[in-house]
N, C-alpha and C positions, 0 to 999 in steps of 0.2 A: 524127213530129218529124224522125227521121233521113232520111226520104224527102224532107222539105221542105228540109233543109239540103243534101242531095244535089242537089235540084232548083235551088236557089240557086247552087250551085257550078257547074252546067252553064250557067246563065244568065250568071254572071260570067265563065266561061271563054269562052263564045261571044261575049260583048260586048267583052271586052278582048283575047281571043286568049291569055290566061294563066290558069292555075288559081289557086286561092286561094294567097296568099303563105304560106310557113311560116317559123317562126323558125329562124335559123341554128343549126347544132349547136354545143354548148358543148364545147370541148376540155377533157378532164379535166386536173387539175394533175399534171404529170409529176413523179414522185418524185425526190427529190434523190439523186444518185449519190455514194457515198462512195469507190468504188474508183478514182476520178479524183483523189482528194485527194493532193497532193504531186507530181502528174504534169502534169495539164492545168488544174488549179486549186489555189489555196491554201485550207486549211481550219483552222478552230479548233473543238475539241470540249471541252465542259466537262461533267463528270459522272462516271459510272461507267466504269472502264477498259474499253476495247473498245466503247464506245457508238457509235451511228451517228446520222444525221440524224433518226431517228424515236425514239430512246431517250435521247439526251443531254439533260441539263437545258437546255443551250444549244448551238446549232450555227450556224456561219457558214461560207460559202465565197465566194471571189471569183475572177474570171478576166477577163482582158482579151478584149474582142470588138471589134476595130476601134478606133474612137475612144471606146468605152464600157468600163465595167467592170460586169460582171454579178455581182450579189450574191444569195445564197440564205441565208435565215435561218429558224430554226426553234427553238421553245422550248416547254418543258412548262408551258403557261399557257393560260388562256382569254381573256386580255386583249391584251397587246402584247409584241413583241420587237423589239429595236433594236440598232443599232451606232452608236457615236459615234467621230468622228475628232478626236483630241486631240494637243496639242503637249507635254503634261506629265504624262500619266497620271491627271490629276485632273479631276473634273467642274467645268465652268466655262469658258465661251468655246469650246464644242465644236459642230461640225457634226454633227447626228444624223439618221439615217434610221430611221423606226419603222414597223413593220407592225402595224396596230391592228384588232382584231376588233370590229366594231360590233354594235348591238342587232339589226340586220337579218341577221346571220350572214355578212356580207361582211367581207373583210380587205382594207383599203386602206393604201396607203403615204403616210406623212405626213412633212413635213420640220420639224425643230426646231432650236433654237439654245439651248444651255445658258447661262442667265444665273445664275451661281452654282450653287445647288442646284436651280434651277427651270427646267423645259424650256418655252420659249416657241415656239409654233408659228409658222412662217414661210410666208407665202403663196407665195413663189417656191419651187417644188418641182422639183428637177432629175431626178426619177424618170420613167422612161418604160418602156413594155413591161411593166407591173406586173401581177402576178397572185398570188393568195393563196388559202389555204384554211384552214378550221378543222375539224380532224378529230381524233378520239381525244384530246380535250382538249389539243391542240396548235395553236398558230398557226404557220403555215409560209407563206413568201412568196418571190417571185423578182422582181427588177426590175434595170434598168440605169440608170446615170447617166454623164454624160460624164467622161472622164479629166481634161480640162482645162476650166476655166471662167474667165471674166475675174475678176480679183481682186475678191473681195467678202467681207466679214467673216463672213457666215453660211454660205458654201459654199466648202469648201476645194478646193484643186487636188490631185487624187489622183495627178498625176504625182510629187508630192512624197511622202515617207514620213511616216506618223503613228502614234502609239499607237492601238490600237483599244479602245474601251470596250465591254463586253458588258453588256446589261441586258434585263430582262424583268419583267413584273408584271401586275397586274389592270388593267381598264379599267371606267369607269362610263359608260354611255351613249355609248360610242365615244370617250371621253376618257381619256388615260393617267393613272395614279395612281402612287404611289411604287413603286419596284422591289421585287421579292420579297425580296432579301437585302441586308443593311445595306452590305456591301462587294462589289459586283459585280466579276467578274473583269475583268482588264486584260491586254493582251498585254505580255509581259515586255520586248519591245524594239519599236522602230518597225517598221511593216510596209510593205514595198514591194509594189506590185501587179505588179512585174516578177519577183518571186521567189515560186515556189509551194512552200509547205511544208504539212506535215500535223501540226498541233501539238495535243497533248492536255494539258488542265489538270484535274487531279482536283477534284472538288467538295469542300466542307468535310468531308463524311462520310468521304472517303477520303484526305484530306491528312494526318490524324493518324497513320495507320498506314503512310503512305509515306515519312515522313521518316527519314533515316538514324539519328537518335538513337533514335526510337521502336522501329525494327527492332532496333537493338542492345540496347535495354532488354528487349524481348520475348525475344531470345535468351538474355540473362543470367537472366531469370526462369525460363525454361524449363530452363536448365541447373541452376539452384538447386533447382527442384522435382524434377528427376530425380535429382540427387545426394543431396538430402535434407540434413538438418543433423546434425552429430555428437552 
């Protein structure tokens, strides 16, 4: 059989002057660099202190490349990870870009518009140069979208500043479902693509012990236990 295939290859090569065509190589997904955060790109990290793009509950980066903004997203989920651009920190009337892991193992970029608490998919998708991967139970993606677009309700102008909504959750047959946590994190202030910062937000598991009141309470209890009671 191998001889027969080889013989056919010779015939094909002689007839066309070219060997059998081969599939083009597939470039592996380049890992997200976090040492560039706050320098050549802006980053948001949500999760355990010191986490990176592979260990944070949620990670996002952005940087300007010519007339585009390149976004990188990653989250601890097997479904979807998204960023929304909002004028008021609340869900509703928001332009949303989501990276969705489908049943074929692919990660595709979708465009949504939040109508109240419901995300409606929009056919006009500003994403380009998209790539994504699902590895180690994480959805990770990278894509570009134009800084400026003609005025349209469902696609915001990134030249302006917006609050960023961060969300992730499960997917069913490539369709997104409700986000994993009841109150997904939101940027504290509006984000400008012209300013690069590296912002960390502790997840709920770490917020309790990071507040000044709780730290003071821990110190007081420790002092009480060490001193004992009269």
